[in-house]
N, C-alpha and C positions, 0 to 999 in steps of 0.2 A: 582432377583431384580436387574435391570442394571441402574447404573447412566449415564444418558446422559450429557457429558461435551463438552462445546465450549471453546477452550482456545484461547483467542484473543490477538492481539498485545497490545492492551491498557486495555481491561477489558476481563474478563473470566466470564462464568455461567455455572450452572449445574441444572438438573431437574430429577425428578423421576414421574413415573406414578403409583400412589398410589390408589387402589381401583376405577379405572376408572378416576381419576382426576389428572391432571398435576400439580405437585407442585414444583415451582422453589426453590432453596437453597438461603437462605437469608445471605447476608453479615452482620454480627453481629454488625458492626460499622457504617452502613449506613442504610437508610430507604428502599434502593431497593435491588435488586438481582445481581447486576453486581459487580463482585470482581476486583479490579484494578489489573493488571497483574504486580505487583511490588514486589521488595525484598529490605529489609534494613537489615543490619548485625549491632548489637549493639557491643559496645567495648568488650563485653564478649563473643562475637561470637554467640549469639542468633540469628536465622534467623526469621525476622518479615515479614509478608506476607500480601497482600492486603491493605485495607484501613488502617491498623495499620502502614504499611510501609509508606503510604502517609502521615500520621500523623507525622512520625519522620524524614522524609527525609531531612528537612531543617536543622536539627542539624549537619549533616555531609554528604553533596552530594557524597563524595567519598567512601561511604559505602552504596550507593543506587544504584539501577539498574531497569530500565523499557524498554519496547519495544524490549526485547531479543528475541521475536519470530522471527523478521525479520534476526536475526544473526544465526538462527539454521543452524548448519553445519560447523560453523567456529571452527578452531582448537585453536585459541588464547584465553585463559580463560580471563574473567574480574577479576580485582583485586578490590575487596570490602574490605577495611581495610586490615586486615592481612590474608585474606582469598581469595582463587581463585575458580571460578566457570565458568564451560561451559555453554552455553545457555541451553542445555537439562537439567543440573543440576537445574537450576532455574525453568525451565517449571516443572520439577518434584516436587518441592516445592510447586507451586502453586496448581497442581493437587491434591497433598497430603491434601493441605488445604481444597479444595472443597469436598474431600472425607470425611475428619473429621467433617465438618460441617453438610454434608449429614447424616452421621452416628448419629450424635446428633440429628438430626430431626426425624429419624425413631427409634432411640434407638436400633440399631442393626449394626453388622458389615457389610459392603459392600465389595465384591471381584470382581464384574463384572462391566465393564464400556464400553460405547460407546463413543470413542474419535472422535470428527469431525476434519477434516483437510482441508486445501485449495485443491480444485479439481486439481490444477496442481503440487501439491508436488511431488518431484521424490521419488524413491524407498528409497533412504537412508534416506530422511527426515522423510518418513513414519516409517521407522525402528527405527529412534531415538524417535519419538513419542511414538511408542510402548515400547521402553526401558524406557522412562521417566515414562509412566504410570505404568510399572512393578515396578520401584523403588519407586513409590508412595504408593505401596502396593496392587495393583490390580494383581489378578491372571488369570482373563479371560477377555480379552481385544479384542475389534474389532474396527477397524476404519471406519469411514463413510465420504465421501465427504460433505462439507458444503453446496452446493447448493442442493444435493439430500436431506439433512436433512431438509432444508428450504421448500422443495416442499412436503415433507411428512407431515410437520406440517401444511402447507397451505391446504392440501388436506382434512385434518381431521377437518377443521372448519364449514363444513357442507354447507348448502345451501346459498341462499341469494347472488349468484354471487361467491361464493368461490369453489363450488364443481367442479371439472375437470371431463369432460365427456370423455369416451373413445375416443381416437384418437385426443384429444385437445393437442396443443403444448403450453408449459409454458416456457419463458425465465426467468431463475432466475438471478436477478441482485444483487449481494452481496457486497455492499460496506461498509467496516468496519472501524475500527480505523486505520488499516495499510495496508490492502490488498483490492484488487478488484478481484472477481471470477464471472463468468458467465458460465452458463450450459443451455442447450436446452434440454428439457425433454418432452416425449410424454406420455400421460396416456394410459395404456394398461389395458385389461380385469383383468390381474393377477398383475399388478403393473406399473412399469415405465420402459421406455427405455431412454437411453442417446442417442440422435441423432448425435451427434458431440463431438469430443474431447473437453473438457472444456478449456476456456481461462481465463486468468488473468494477474494481474500485482502486484507483491509483494511489490512495492513502489507506491503505489496509495491508499490514505485513509485519514483518519481523521487527523492523525498527520502531514500529508504533508499540508493539509489546515491550520492547526495551525501555521506551519512555514511561511507560506506566511503572516499571519497577523503578526508574529514576524519580519519578514523581512521589512514590511512596517513600523512598529513600529520604528525599527532601522533607517530607511531612515527618518522618520519624525522628529526624535530627534537627528539626526546625529550631529548637531552643538549645541546642548544643553548640558550643564553640566550634567543634569539628565540622558542623555542618555549613558554617558561614560562606565558605567559597563555593559550595554546592548550590546553595540559594542565591548567591551573588549575581547581580546583573552587570558586574564589572566587565570591563573589556581588556583589562590589562593582561599581561602575558601569563602571569601566575594563574590567574582565574580562568583563563581560556584553556590552559593546560590542564588544570584540575578537572574541569568539565569533561575535557575530552578523555582523561583517564578513567573517571567515573563512568562515563557513557560505555566506553569498552568493557569495563568491569561489569556493568549491568548486563550487557550481551552475554558474556560468559556465564553469568549467574543464572540467566535464563536457560542456558543450555544444560547446566546442572540438574535444573528442575525437570527436564525431561529424563532424566536417568535416576533420579532419587525424589522421594515424596516430600522432603524438606531439606533446606540448605541453609548454612550460614557461613559468614566469611568476614574477615577483618576489612574495613574501609581502606581503599588503596590510596590513601592520603598520608604523607610523610609522617612518620611517628604515631599515627593514630592506632589506638587499641580498641577501638569501638567496634562492636560487632553487628552486623545486620543480619537477621533471620527472616525466612520467608518459607511458608510451606506451598505445596503445589496447589492446594484448593484455594488459597488466597490469591495466588497468581491467576488461576483459571477465572475467578471472579473478575480480576482486572482486565482479562482479555476478552471476556464475554460479549461486551458490545460489538466488538470486531467480529467474532465468530457469528454472532446474530445476523449482522449485516451480510455476511457471506452466505448464510443460510437463506436470508430473504432474496438475494441475488439468484440463488440456485432454484429457489420457487418460482421466481419471475421467468427464468430460463424455461423451465418445464412447462410453465402456463403457456408462454409465447409458441411453443412447439405443438400446442394442443394435445399434450400427453398427460397420463397420469403417472404417478411415481411407480406403479407396478409395472410400468413399460420400460422404465429405466433399469437395465440389467446390471451395471456396475458403476461405482463412483471410483474414479482413479485420483489417488492424492499424488501431486507432484509439487516440487518446491520445498527448500529447506525447512520452512515453517510447519510443514505437515509432520515433522518429527515430534512435534509436541503432542504427547498422548491424548489430550483433550480434545483435539481436532477429530481424529478418527472416531472416539467415543461418541462425540457430540452429533456427528454425522449419522452414525448407525442409529442413535436414538432418535433423531429428528426425521429421518426419512425412511427408516427401517428397510434398508437397502444394503447389498454387499458393498463394502468399502475395502478397497485394495490400495496399498501403498507400494510403489515401486521401489526396488532395493537400493537405488541411487537417486533419490528425488532431486538432489542438487544438480545431477548430471542428465538426467532424463531428457531435458529439452535439447541440450547440445548434441546428445546421442541421437535423438530424432532428426535433427537437422542434418547430421552427418549422413544418417541413412538416406534420407530424402535426397540429399545432393549426389549420393553415389547412384540412386535410382533414376534420377533425372538426367545423368550423364553415361549411364551405362544400361546394358539390357539387364533385366532381372536375373539375379543369381542368389546362390545361398551365402548368408552371412553366418558368422559364429560370434557368439557371446559366451564367454567362459568355455570356448572350445566346443560348444554345442550347437549343431547346425540348425537353423530355422528358416522358414520360408521368407523371402523378401517380396513384399507386394505392398507398395506403399502410396500409389497415386491417389491423390485426392479427386473426387468425382468432379468438383467444382474447377479444379485446375485442368482436367481433362476436357471440360466443355470449353473452357477458355482456349486450349490448344486447338480443338476442332474448328472453333469459331475463327481463329485467326491463322489456320494451317497454310493458307496460301500466301500469307505475308512472308516477305523475306525477314531475317533476322534484323537487318538495318532498319527497314520500315516499321517493324514492330517496336523497336527500340525508339524510333523517333516518335511514334505514335504515343507510346507510353509516357515518354518524356514530356510531350506537349500536354497530355492529359493531367500529369502530375503537377506540372507548372501551372496549370489553369487552376486546378484544385487548390494549390497552395496559394494562389493570388486570392482566390475567392476566400479561403479560410482566413487569410491576413486581413482582408477587408472586413470580414464578419467580426474578427478579434477588435479591430479598431473601432467598429461600431458598438460593440459591447462595452469597451472601455470608455468610450465618449458618453453613452447613456448612463453608465455606472457612476461616472464622475459627476455628471449633472444631478443625477439622483441623490447622491451623497451630499452635495452642496445644498439642494432643496430640503434635505432632511435637517441639515445643521441649521439652515435658515427657518426652520420649522413650517415650512410649506410642504405638509405631509400629503395633501392630496396630489400635487404635482409630482412629488417624490414617487407616490404609488404608480402613477402612469409611466414614469421612466423605468422603475424597477420593473414594470410589467413588459416594457420594450426589451429590457436585458434577458428577461425570461423567456420571450418569444424568440429571441436569437440564440440563447443557450438555455435550453430547458433544464439543464443539470447543474445550474448555479444555485448552489445552497445558500451562498452569502445573499444573492438577491431575493430569494424567498424569505430569508431571515430578516433582512432589512425592510422588506415590504411588510412583513408581519409586524415589525416595530412600529411602522407608519400607521398601520390599521390600528395598532393598540392605542397610540397616541391620540388618534381621533375617536376613540371609544369604541370602536369595532371590534370587540374581543373574539367573536367567533371567527371573523376574517383572520385576526391575528394568529388564533389557534390553528386554522387551516393552513397558512403559510409556514408557521414554525414545524408544523407536523411534515410538510413537505421538504423543509430544509433538513429535518432529522433523518427522514428517509433517504436523502441524498448524501448526508454526512452525519452519521448517528455518533460522532465521538466529540462534539462540541458542547461541553457542560453549559455555556452561556444560553444556547438556544433552548436547553431544557428549563433553565431558570425562567427565561422569558415566557416560555409556554406555561410554566407553573404559576407565574403572575397572571396571565390572562385566564386561566382556568379558575384561579382564586376570585377574580372579578365576576365570573358568572356563577359562582357558588360551588363549583366542582372542587371542594377542598381536598377530597381524597386523591384526586387526580393531580392537583398541585403538590401534594406530599410526595406521590410517586415520582413526578418530574424532578423535584429537589433531591430526592434520594439517589436518582440516576446521575444527576449532576455531582453529588458528592462522591458517588463511586469513581466518576472520572477525574475529579479535582477536589481532593479533601481539603484543600486550603481555600476554597471558596466561601468567604464570609457571607456573601449575598445568598447562597444556596441554603447555608444554616438559618439565616435571618429569615428568609422567606418560608422556609419550613416551619419555623417558630411561629409566623403569623398564621400559617394555615392550622397548625396544631391550636394555637390560642383560639381561633374561631370556632374549633371542634369541640372546645372545652377541655383539652389536654393541656392544662396550664403547666403542669411539671415538666412535660415534654417540651413546652414552648421555652421555658426558662433555660432548660439544658441547651437548647439550640441558640438562644440568644447569648448564653454564656460562651459557647464555643465560636460564635460569630465575633464577640469582643476579644476573645484569646487571639483570633487570627487578625483582626483589624481592631485596635482599641478605640480608633477614632470613627465611630459609626453612630452619629447622633440619633438617628431613627431607631436604632436597637436599644440604645439607653431609654428613649421615651417609651417604646413598646414594653420594655422589661419592667419599667416602673408601674405602667397600668397592670401587667399580669401580677406584680408584686402586690398591689392594692387588691386585686380580685381575690387572691390567695388568703390575704389578710381578713377579708370579708367573708370568707367562706365559713360555714360551720366547721367545727373541728373535726366531726366524724366524716365529713365529706372530703377531706383532704387525704 
């Protein structure tokens, strides 16, 4: 019996296949089956997990941690009260809790698990997940890519538009709480074939959407006494507690906008009577950069497979964030393709893992979902090939070989990370010392070792800018934006470079994107004002300069430019104003 586990950034879930029926593991303190991926440490050192941690986290936010999946691989531990934990330690605690609840349900020990991971997880992160599961008490552990698990579950839901025919191509669009993953899979007679390397973004998910609401909330109440704690950078207990409460409130506010077209609620701050209002269209504008990024990655995925979109038969939506109506509507508009959301997007991956675990430990049989029999046939073609390749190895030999390979990959990855860190530190030092030419060479070394480092591209772009190479700066900023499209500063910097080569309209567009992401950016308004002034839109420039000063009253350059524009307006003929 193998427990299928989906460890998520915000929520985790698990399921078993018992007598042909999928059985999700219930969170004992909730009505549903999603366990918050949260940890709280009591004063006595007891580790509290899941909803129990959520129920206590307001007591002392310094002893509480969540969203640690995003930090897997970092070497600096969290300080929770008097205790320190690495991300993998906390992951192990959540997995242990899922294991315990599952054992209670079946009244039997469980030693085997299928753990799902993002498709783009590097070897060292996969090794850490294996280690976390082992620490949780499992002795037989297999990893399964999340998109493949979702496809396995979807394929078992039977007819009525769900059954995949041989040769059909399925794009799995997995938008969860913290990450986005996509995979292109083809149904084969004996399983599935992954047609192209999966794509994804580990900083694109529901928590990023929550933060957009939080940022808008801060802007809305920036001048109100009620908003003082929201905007505060204080680290005292009251401020930390308030920010946690408001962050939770923003998440629930987001959920409401999936059910109604507009919503309003009273701020959850003691004694407050202030009301925040947001409509669905405004929320969709907030998250558009993230959905844009996911669409770009889907385009990349299909291109890599040398396919056209008319060869993609279906897009399958999984992950809790796919409940947002805009996601399905946008994909249908973007790709003109049939888009289907599974009935249980939060559970699809753990269900797929449970099915896969049953298939790899027993002969094919019929399973039931809602008491309806459907065929079980889930082997991945790639996994089959691996099995044939190593079929003469004993289990012990195979285990030893894979361990050696994983250890080697982990060692190589650590060495690469150390090199990246060393080059990046040297590059930043050169940049601070204004040795921009040397900084460019060092940032280039970082990029060669990690071609997905948006920070390295952005800093190299700034080095080009300081040397007057504005075209080179634009090229690097554009690469940084493609890799990480949600950093307002990069758009501002590219806008500056575009302004320097006379692309004023492009500069305005970049500033507007930055303002959409961070409406409290004085630099974005100031730079858009400069571009508008150069285009002759003096009134627009004045409005931008005033907004910049409202945000940052101590901005000398804006004062100077505003005075110049005032003089130009004064000298204009009356009928041209």
